Structures are given as C-alpha cells and as structure tokens.
N, C-alpha and C positions, 0 to 999 in steps of 0.2 A: 730918367723920363721929361720930356719935354712938359715946362711947366712949373714944372719942382722946384719951389726952390729946395735947396740943403741943407745951407741955414736954416729953415722953419723953426724961427725957437719956439713956436706954441707946438710942434709936435715935437720936439726935443721933452720939452718940460712934460709932454703925454708918458715919456714911456718909447715913442715908440721910432723905431733908430731909422740911420740916415740910412737912402734908396744905394745899392751898392751901383758903380758906374764900373764900364769900363770901352775905354777909345774905342771904337767899332771899326773908322776910319782908314788904316792900313790899309784891312782887311777884306775892308768893299770896295775901298778905291782903286785894287791892283798892287798894291805895292808889295803888301805878302799874302799868303793861303792857309794862313794861320789864322786861328781865332784864339783873343785872349784870353776865353771865356773857356774853363777845362773842367768844368763844376757846373750843375744844373741841379737843382733840388726843384724835385716836383711837389713836394707835399715832406710837411713830418713826419713821413715814413717814408718816405721814397729818394735817393735823390740816383745821381748820376756823376760819375768821376772820373774823364777820358772814358778810356771804352768799358768800364764797370758801370752796376747800377747793382742798387744796394735797396729790398725791402723788408718793409717789416710790418705787416698787414693783410691782408687775403685779400690779394686784387681777383678782378675778376674781369676775364678780356675772352674777346674774339679775337682767334689764329691770325699773322698777319700768313700771306702767303709771298713769299720773297720771291723778285723777279728773275726772270733763269739763269740770270745771268750772277745771279750773286756767292760771295765764295762760302757758301756752306758746304757740309760736308756731310749732312744727312736731307735723306727725301720727307713733305710732312705727308703723309698720309692722314689724316682727319684736320685737314684743311680750312674745311666750315665747323667743326667743332667747338665748341664753346666747354670754357674751359675755365678753372678757380686756382689761381695758386695758393697753397696753405701756406705763402709765411708768416708771423710773429712774432714780436721781440725774443719769444725764447728762444726762436725756431727761424732765424729773418736767413732771406732766400739770396743770394750772393748771383751773378752772370755776365760774362768778361762780352756783349752787346758785338764785339766785333766778331768776333768764332760761333755766336749762337744769338741771331736776331731778334730769333722767334722764343729765345727766352725761354729754353727746355729743357736745358743741363743747369743743375742750381750746387755752385761750385761751393758755399756755405764749406759742405762736410770738412775739403779738401786743399782746398786756400786757408786755410784759417789768418794768416797774418793780412792779407787783404780784407778780411771780411771783418778781421777787429780795429784798421784804419779806416775802412769806409762806415763803423758803425761809433766810431770816435770822432769822425768829421758830423755827422748825424745828428749828431748828438748835437754837435758847436751849435752846429749852425741856427740846431729849434731853440735858441735861444732865443735871435734875431725876429723872429714866425710874432706877431705880433694878430 
C-alpha cells in the first residue's frame, strides 16, 4: 500500500496485522507472466486459491454471461435470471473457476480433500481480518 508504513508501531499496539505485500513488478514489467499472488481472500466467507473458490455464506448474484469463446462445456439457458447460492459454514460451496466460471457446479461433495484445504486456509485467514 502506498504511503503505509508496514512497521507502524501504533497499528501493532492496536493489534492490527501488518499488510501483506508482494512484488508485482516482474509481472507488470513483462519479466514474467505469472502473478506472485495465488490466493485472494474476498471476505471472511469467500476465498479463491488458484482456480478454486470456496463460499461459506449464502451469496446472491446475477448470472455472468461468458464470452462466446470461453472454454466452458455448457450452455447457460437462464443468463438473465437472478440466483442465490445456498452456501453456509455447515454446507460450503466449492467451485473450480477454470472449468466453471459461472459457479454452477458445487464440487464440495465430490472433492472433499480440496474442500478441507480451502476451509482450513479460510479459517487461518479469518484471524488476520480486523
């Protein structure tokens, strides 16, 4: 973060965690094409790691219309319909965003090991939210 002192003593005394930081310059300058960030905590209930996304709270959204050349193996008949995902801490939703960018196939029941890893990581990150 620009203008933020990561060694801020007042923030440390207040229990505010240090901001995370990654050097994006190699990617931005063209030295490589890979971002050093592989995870994105979206909220205390939502996390993406690589191509995976976990949701542990009901989410309301309008469906996303993929580009015509998007590599998806389905047709979206209800592109303009509003939807709610019935996700919860007891019944989380797990999606593979690479193969299911519209988040239609909840893989939580068929990929227990990934679900467990994502839940553990989401729980670890929750302790850094202030």
